[in-house]
N, C-alpha and C positions, 0 to 999 in steps of 0.2 A: 644507440637506442633513443627513441623520441622522449620517453619519460624515464630518465635515468634514475631519479630518486624513487619513483614508485616501484621500479622493478630491480632495485638493488637488493641484495640479501640483507636480512635483519635477524636479530636475536631477541628471544624472550627467555631470560635465564641463560642456560647453556644450550637451549634448543635453537637451531638455525632454521630460518624460514627462507624460502626461495625468492620471496618478494615482500612488499609492504602492504599487500591487499588482504584484508580480513573480511570474511563473511561472519557477522555477529549472530548470536543466537536469536532465533525467532520461532515462536511456536507454530507448528504445522498441523497439529491434530491428525497426523498421518500414522501415529502409533496405534497399536491394537487396542481393543476394549479393556485390556488389563494392563496397558502401559508398556507392552513389549514392542521391540523394533519390528517393523514390517518391510516387506520387499518394496512397497511404494516409497517408504521413507528412505531406504537405501538408494533407490534410483534417483530420488530428488537430490540427495547430497552428492551422489556420484557425478551427476550432471554438472554441478557447480565446481567440483574438484577437477573434472575434465576440462572445464572452462578456464583453468589457469590460476585460480585463487590460491594464495599462499597458506592461509590459515582459515580453517572452517571451525567455528565454535557451534557445536551441536546445541539445538534448542534447549530451553530450560527443562531440566530433568529433575524429577522429584526425589528427594532423599527421605521423605516422610509422607507416604501416600495417604495415611490415615488423617493427618492434620495439616499437611503442607501442600496438597495439590491445588493447582489453580484452575484447571479445566478437565473435562472428561477427555479421555484419550491422550493424556499427558504422558510423555516418556518417563520411565522409572529406572532407578538404580538403587533402590532401597533393599533389594534382596538379591541373593546369589543367582537366582534363576534368570536375571536380566543381563548377566555378564556376557553370555554367548551372542546375544543380539547386538549389543554394543560393539563386540569384537568384529562381527560381520560388517557393521556399518563403518567402523574405523578402517579396516583393511580395504574396503571398497574405495574409500577416499584416498588412502595413503599410496595406493599404487600409481597415482598420477603425480606424486611428488608433493601433495598438499599435506599439511600437518593438521591434527585433530585435537581440539579441546572439547570437553563436555562441560556445559554450564550446570552447576549444582544449585538448586533453588528450593526454597521453602516460602510459601506465600504469606504465612502469618495471617494478619487481619485482612489481607487483600484477596479474599476468596469468600465463598458463601457456605452456609450449612447445607444447602442443597447439593453443592458440588462435593462436599465432604461425605454426605450421606449418613445414614444410621442415626440421625438426630444429633450429630456431633456439633458442639458450639465451636466457632472459630476461635483461634488463640493468637496471642500477641504478647510482647514484653510487658505491656500495661493495658488496662482496660480503656483504651482510647479508640473511639469509633471512627472509621474512615467514612467520610461523608459520601463518597461515591458508591460505597458498598451499602451503608445504612444498617449494618448489623453490629451489635456491641460484642467485642471479643472478650474472652476470658483471659485473665492474666496468667501466664505460664508460671508454674511452680519452679522453685530453684532446681529441683530434681529434673523437671522436664527440660529446662534450659540445658543442663549438662547432658541429658540424653540426646537432645537435638544436636549439640556440638559433636557428639560421637557419631551421629547419623551422617553429618557432613563429612567427617573424616573417613568413615567406612565407605561412603559413596565415592569419594576420591580414590580410595584404595581399590575398589571394584573397577573403577575406570582405568586405573593403571594396569590392573590384571587383564582387562579387556583389550589392552593395546593402545589406549588413548595416549597422546603425546603430552597432555596436561589437562588441567581443569580451570574453569573460571567460576568464581563464587559470585552469585548474583546478589550484590550488595546495593542495587539501585532500584528505582521505580517503585519504592515503597514496600518492597517485600521484606521478609523477616530480618535479614541482616541490616538492611536500611532502617528498619524500625528500632533496632537496638542502637544504631549510630545516631539517630536523630533525637535532639532534645524535645522535639514536639511529640514523639510517640513513646519515648522511654522515660517513664516516671518512676522506675523501680528504686527501692531503697536498699537492696542487697548489693553484693559485689558486682552485679551486672548493670547497675544504674547509678545515676547521680553525677559524679565527676566525669570529666572527659575520659580519663583512663578506665573508669569502670564501664562506661558506655562502649569502649573499645574492646573490653575483655572478651565478649562473645566471639567477635570475628578473630581476635588474636588467638584464642584457644583453638579455633578451627584451623587457622593457617599453621600454627605451630604443630598441631596434631597431625595435619596432612604431611608436613615436612618430616616429622618423626616416623610416620608410617610408610610414606612413599619415597623418602630420600630427598636430600636437599636439591638434587638436580631435576626433580620432577616439578615442572613449572606450575605456578599458581598465579593467575591473574584475577583481579577483582574489579567488577563493574560497579561504579559509583554514580549516584545522582549528585553531581558536583553542586547543583542548585536544584532544590526541590520546587522552587517557585511557590512556596507556601509559607505563610507566616509561622515562625517558630521552627521551621525545618532546616535542613542542611543548606548552607550558603557556600559561596566560593571560598571565603576565608576559613570556614570550619573544615571544608573538604581538603584544603591544602594541608591543614594540620593532620587530618585523617590519613591522607596519602603519605605524608612523611612518617607517620607512625607505622603504617603498613609496610613501607620500605624497610624500616628498622627491624621489623619482626620477620622479614623474609619474603614478602610478596615480590613477585617477579615482574608485574606490569599493572598499570591502572588503565581501565577502560572508562573513559570520561563520558558519561551520559547525563541525563537530567530528568526531573519530574517524578511524579507518582500518580496514582489513580485520581487524585483530586486536581491534578494539573495535566491531565491526559493530553491536552492539545499541544503541550510542549514535549511530551514523551513520544508521541507518534504524530508527526506534523502533517497538516494538510498542505495543499498546494499554495497556500497564502504565505508560506515561510520561504525566505530567500535561501539560495544554495549556501551551505556551509555556515548557517547562522550561529551554530553553537560551537564552532571551532575555538572561540575565545575561552571556553570552559576548559578544554584540553590544554590550551596554551598556559592558562593560569596554573594548572596542576604541574605541567612540565617545568615551569619555573621553580617549583618547590621540591622536585625529586630528581634523582638521576636514573631511576629505572624507566623503561619504555612507557610511553603514554599513547594510548589508542584514541583517536578522535572519531566521531560519528555524527550524523545529522544532515540529511539532504545534500550529500555530496554525490554528484552525478557525472561530472565530466572529468576525463583523465587529466586534462591540463590544469583544472582547478585543484584536483587532488594532489598532483605532483608539486604544485606551488606551495601547498600547505607544508609538505615535507621540506621543500627547498628553503622555506622561510623559517624552519625550525620550530613550527608551532605544535608539531606532534611527530611521533615516530612511526606510527602505522595508521592506515586509513581503513576504517570499518564502513562497509556499505551493506545495509540489510536489504531493503526493498529493491535496490538496483540488481541484486543477485536473484531476486525472484523474477524481475522483469526480463533480465538477460543473463543467463548462467555463464555466458561466454564474455562477460564484461572485461575481465582481465586479459584474456587471450586477444580480444579485438584491440584493446588499448595497446598492448605490447607490440602488436603487429602493425600499429598505425592505422587501424581500420575504424577510426573514431565515428565516422558517419554511419557505420553499420551497427553501432550500439543502440539497443532499444532502451532508452532511458526511462526510468520510473518517473511518472508524472504526479506522484503524491495524491492520487485520487482516493486513497484509503479503502479501496475495494478489498484488499487483502485482509484488513482488520475486521471487516464486516462478515466475511465468509469463513472465518477461522473456526466457528463452531461445527462446521462440516469438515473441511480441511483447507489447507492453504490454497489460494487461487489468486489470479492476477487478471486485471482487466485488459492488459495489452499482451500478455504472454499466456495463451490458453493452455499450453503444455505444463505450466507450473502446477506441481502436485499431481499431474496426470501423465508423468513421463512413461510409465509402463503402458498406458493406454495409447499413447502416440509415440511409439518407439522410433519409427523412421518413415520418411515419405516414400511410398512405393512409386517407382517410375513407370510411366505408361510405355507400352511397346511401340505404338505408332503415334506420329505427331498429329495432334488434333487441335482445332481452334475453339476458343471460348470467347464469347463477347460478354463484357461486364458493363452494365449501364449504371453509371454513378461512381465518382471517384472519392467518396468519403472513406472513413476508416474501414468499414465493412467491405466495400468494394476493393480497396487496395489490399487488404489482408487476404481476400479470396484470390486476387491476382498473384500475390506473392507465393502463396502455397501452390496454386495450380502451375505456375511457371517452374517452380522447383521440382514439380512432378513431371515436367516435360511438355506441358501444354503451351500452345501459342496463343497468348492472351492479348485482347484489345480492350482498352477501357474507353468508353464514350462518356465524356463529362461536358455538360452544357455550360458550365461556368469557366472563368479564366484561370482558375487554380484548383488544385486538388485539396482535399481536406474536409469538404462538406461543412457540417455544423460546427466543427472544431474552429473554423475561422471566425466564428462569431464571438468568441471569448475576447474581452477587451481589457479586463483588469491586468495591469502590467506583469505582476509576478505569476499569476495563473496563466496568462497568455504565453509567457516564456515556456512554461511546461507543456502547454498544448502544442506549441510550435515544435517542441522536441519530437512528439509522435508524428506530426505532419511531416517534418523533415526526414524522419527515419523512413517512413513509408514512401515518400517521394524519392528518396535516394535509392530505396530498394527497387522501385519501378525503373529507374535509370540503370542501376547495376545489373538487373536481370533482363534488361532490354524489353520490358513490357511496352507495347505500342499504346501510348496515351494520346487520345485525340481530345484536346481542350476546345471549348467554344463549339462543341459539336452535339447537335440534337440526335438522339439515337432513333432515327426513323426505321421502319421495318425494311425499307429498301436498302439502307446502309448496312443493316445487320445481315441481310441476305447476301450482300456482296462478299462477306467473309465466310459464308456457309458454315456456321458454327455447329459444333458437336453439342454444345450447351450454351444457354444464355442465363446469366445471373442478373437479376434486377435489384440494384442497390440504390433505388431512387430516393431513399431517405424519408424525411418527415417534414411536416409543416406545422407552424404554431397553432396551438389550440385557442380558439375563440369560443367561450362558453355560450350556451344557448340561453341567453337572457334577452329580455325586451330591450331594443335599441342597439343591439350588437352590430347592426349594419349602418349606423350613422357615420357621417364623415369624420367625426372626432375620434372614432375608435381606431386604434393602431395595435400592432403586435411588436414583439421585441426586435424583430428583424428591421422594422422601420427605424428603430433607434440605433441599433448596432451598425446597420449599413447606411445610416444617415439619409434615409429616404425623405424624412420630414424635417422641418425646421422647428425646434422646440425652444428656441431662444426667447427668454423672458415670458414663458407661458406657465400657466398653472397645470401641472400634470399629475395624474393619479396612476400609479403603477399597481397592478393587481396580479398577485401570484406568490411564488416562493421558489427557492432553489438558487444555485450558483448564477445562472444566467439572469434570473430576476434581480438579484442583488447587484449584479454588474450593471444592469440596465438602469436601476435606480441611482447607482453611483455616477454613471455617465451623465444622466440627466441633471443631477445636482450641480454639475459644473456649468450647465447651460440655462436650464429653466429657472424661472423666478421663484417657483414654489413647487416642491415635490413631496407627494405623500405616497407611502407604500402601504397598501392594504394587503396584509399578508394572509393568504388563504392556503389551506393544506393542498398540496399537489404531490404527485408521485415523484417528481424530480426533487421537490423540497424534502421529502422523506429520506433521500439519499445523502443529505448534508448532515454531518455529525453535529451534535448539540454544541460542542465547543466552537466549531467553525462557524456555525450559524450565529452564535452569540457575538463572536468577534466581528463578523460582517455587519450585523445589526448595529452594534455599537459604533462602527465606523460610519454607517449611514446617519446615525443620530448626530454624530460630531459634524457631519456635513450638512446639518440642518434639514435632514429628511425626517418628516413626521412618520412614525411607524405605528400602524393600527393593527393589532392582532385579533385573531378569533372572529373573523367576519366572513360573510359571503355576500355576493352582489345580488341585488334585487332587480334593479332597473337602471338603464342609461337613458338620460334625456339629452336634448341638444346642448345643454350647458351644465350638466351635473350628473353625478352618479349616486344612487341610493344603495347603502350597505346596511346589513343587519347582523347583530351579534346573537349569541346563543339564548339570550333572554328576550328575543324578539324586539329589541330596541333598535330603531332605525336612525340613520344619519344621512343627511343630504350634503354632499361635498361639491361645491362649485368648481368647475374646471374648464380648461380649453381642450385638453386631450386626455383620454384614458388609454393606457398601454397595458395590454394583457401579456403576461409572461408566466404562463401556467403549464409550460411543458409543450410536448409535441404529440401529434397524431400521425399515423402512417400515411405516407404519400405514395400510392401505388396505382398510377393511372394506366400503366402499360400492360399489366399481366393478362387481362382478358383478351386484348387484341393479339398479343404475342403468342398466346397459346394456340391461336388459329393458324399461325404460320411456322412455328418452331416446335420440335418434339420435346426437348428437354429444357424447360424453363423453371428457374428456381428463384424465389423471392428471399432476400436476406436483409439482415440489419434492421434499421429503423423502418424500412418499408413494410416490415411484417411485425416487428416487435420494438416499438420506439421507446426512447427514454434514456439510453445510456450508451457510452462508448463500449462498455463491457458487452452488451448484447450484440452490438454491431460487429465487433472484432471476433467474438466467439462464434457467431453465426457464419461469418465469412470463412473463418478457419475450418470449422467442423464440416460445413457442406463441401468445401473444396477438398478436404482430406478424404472424405468418403464418397466423392462424386460418382465413381464407377459403380459402387454398390447401390447408390440411389437410382442410377439409371437401369441397372440390372433388375432391381426390385420393381421399378416402374414397368419395364418391358415384360417381366414375368406376369405382372397383374394384367397387362393388356392382352397377353396370350391367353390367360385364363378366361377373360371376358369373351374373347373370340370363340374359345372352345365351348363355353356355355351357350 
């Protein structure tokens, strides 16, 4: 076996797991409106179990829906009526040989009164406000603390009765157990606060209670924020003490995470974090305890994961978003099909869409498994032409080929990937290359006919006599409609990233916002003599999370880039740019070049002429809806999936017109 450490059996307590791959708990919002398990939820987890994962930890599950829930549609186990649903979910997963833990959670101060409803004030060990939430919590009474301990214990007991193999206590990310453990949030003066032992009492009574109720052989793992990355919060040294104490009272495993809502950028990382950056946290805990330690955090490649285990830094590898992006991650790795793994690129799309339900920018089926059960094979071989080899075009080609179509891609450039090739920041580029490499490999594996350096003329398309034509011609940079936008000093981000112009020792003003914009400014800072970023709101900029934006802006400032916020461009002259703020105050900046990086607009020059020559023409991706890899891949997947229905609908409409 290629990855012998990753796919050897392991144990948590007395429970044997078939491998060391763990899918950690992640909220899906696939539960019903009252917190019940749904068919969509079962299908989502079943797909990951079928994909070879050894242990699946079901998403954070509320043990106190009145005061502890974190989101609407959060899974519940606070009443007996939820046991049958959890049983259905557990058995659906277990039939593939995977084991199931349910994560028990109470949000404490990290929720809002709006989520709780009925005018309830949020609660916490002490009345310490979470900055990210901004609501002052009410300190729990001693009686409420004891009641909540019992709710955790009864939640675990219900999980055992439902057939779960174990439970995980969510003691990380700033939730209630974490709040009791942290000196920053636990200022109590009763037996549940003050000394280290008193701060441990809350979780201790939960663990001991579960073991008494469910039996010593019923596994209990605990997720910890080994470092909260917040002044006064948990640190590595404190967490080593906590882990040792937890082992002593009967905990069966430690799941080493980090951060809280005030340090969200560490808790759910953007693409600016290196692979495996927080393994050191698990390693520190492993050195302090003998029970198994689970590590997590931007672990994407099987070889990388296997080496963590080989080096003795952890006992199990948890991968959250990789299981959203590719539910067959484990199976593909075990079979040596590394190139077929669709690696998570850390774009954070899954975190932005969770208020609806879990979704993924590169795996459109995530959370929609019942909607896209299987690819229906066509009966007769038909040809499809795709113009453009970006992510949307390649995803359409992948799906169509799996359905039995004979697909040809026409790409005018020398490589596949489209706009993804323009990312230059090293860490982010590595992740963009993952999705380019995945799709490129799929084109080779599926024998898609890829014609590079080939303009898609009508004559060339006619040669293959296509059943349908997909136009995935992408997008082009936006140049705003301001006076002077056609002057020679005006450039776009492609001029920088593709090195079309020489900016050495020049004064350059970059206008825009978003990942590409910050990358452009960073690249210029190494060449130009003077770089200024005039940050203006853009659609692409709105997709960058606040923590990621702050990190990138700080990096630019350290590289001596002047950052000017809250402006818009008034006019460009032959040697300067005039900008204006919200108070109508203008500023004239002398420059050699202005570079616009304000996102993209659709580039669709072929549709009109193609419709005159071909019956079934479909525009997809940036060519119709520019701005993100999500739109491109989603459009390519969906139109390819339902192609036959689209054509039938179109032909039916045509017949109706003829009848009329």
